[in-house]
C-alpha positions as CSV (number, residue, x, y, z in Angstrom):
1,L,76.7,115.9,48.5
2,F,76.3,113.1,45.9
3,P,78.2,110.5,48.0
4,V,75.8,111.1,50.9
5,F,72.8,110.4,48.6
6,A,74.4,107.3,47.1
7,R,75.1,105.9,50.6
8,A,71.5,106.6,51.7
9,R,70.2,104.9,48.6
10,E,72.4,101.8,49.1
11,N,71.3,101.6,52.8
12,S,67.7,101.7,51.6
13,R,68.4,98.8,49.2
14,R,70.2,96.9,51.9
15,A,67.2,97.2,54.2
16,S,64.9,96.1,51.3
17,C,67.0,93.1,50.6
18,L,67.0,92.1,54.3
19,S,63.2,92.4,54.4
20,N,63.0,90.2,51.3
21,E,65.1,87.5,53.0
22,K,62.9,87.6,56.1
23,Q,59.7,87.2,53.9
24,L,61.3,84.3,52.1
25,A,62.3,82.6,55.4
26,L,58.8,83.0,56.8
27,A,57.2,81.7,53.6
28,T,59.5,78.7,53.7
29,L,58.5,78.0,57.3
30,Q,54.8,78.2,56.4
31,Y,55.4,75.8,53.5
32,V,57.2,73.4,55.8
33,Q,54.4,73.5,58.3
34,D,51.8,72.7,55.6
35,N,53.8,69.9,54.0
36,D,54.6,67.4,56.8
37,E,57.7,69.2,58.0
38,R,59.4,68.9,54.6
39,F,61.4,71.7,53.0
40,P,60.7,72.6,49.4
41,G,63.1,70.6,47.2
42,T,64.5,71.9,44.0
43,Y,63.0,69.2,41.7
44,T,61.2,66.0,42.2
45,S,60.9,63.0,39.9
46,G,60.4,64.5,36.5
47,D,58.9,67.7,38.0
48,Q,60.1,71.0,36.8
49,I,58.9,73.0,39.8
50,T,61.5,75.1,41.7
51,W,61.6,75.9,45.4
52,M,60.6,79.4,44.5
53,D,57.4,78.1,42.7
54,R,56.6,76.0,45.8
55,I,56.8,78.9,48.3
56,R,55.3,81.5,46.0
57,P,51.7,81.0,47.4
58,Y,53.1,81.8,50.8
59,V,54.7,85.1,50.0
60,Q,53.0,88.5,49.9
61,G,51.8,89.2,46.4
62,G,52.7,85.6,45.5
63,T,50.6,85.4,42.4
64,S,53.0,87.5,40.4
65,K,55.5,85.4,38.4
66,K,58.0,88.3,38.4
67,S,57.9,88.9,42.1
68,Q,60.7,91.2,43.1
69,L,60.9,89.5,46.5
70,F,63.3,86.9,45.0
71,F,65.9,89.4,43.9
72,C,68.0,91.9,45.9
73,P,67.6,95.5,44.7
74,S,71.3,96.0,44.7
75,D,71.9,93.0,42.4
76,T,73.0,94.3,39.0
77,K,72.6,90.9,37.2
């Protein structure tokens, strides 16, 4: 019985991860649309802003610095 529950839990995590990826893709596309068709870079001249920081305002609940959207629930790291 436990393997069935473990499999169901992993399938739920997988669906959550896929949903996170979709949200990140949509946020990136919104960023691109608002910024002259340019994708968010990793760093710009002396700037320490990451791509995650750049698209954070476009994600749901984007004000949180520890947004779980950027991490897969199955990731153990």
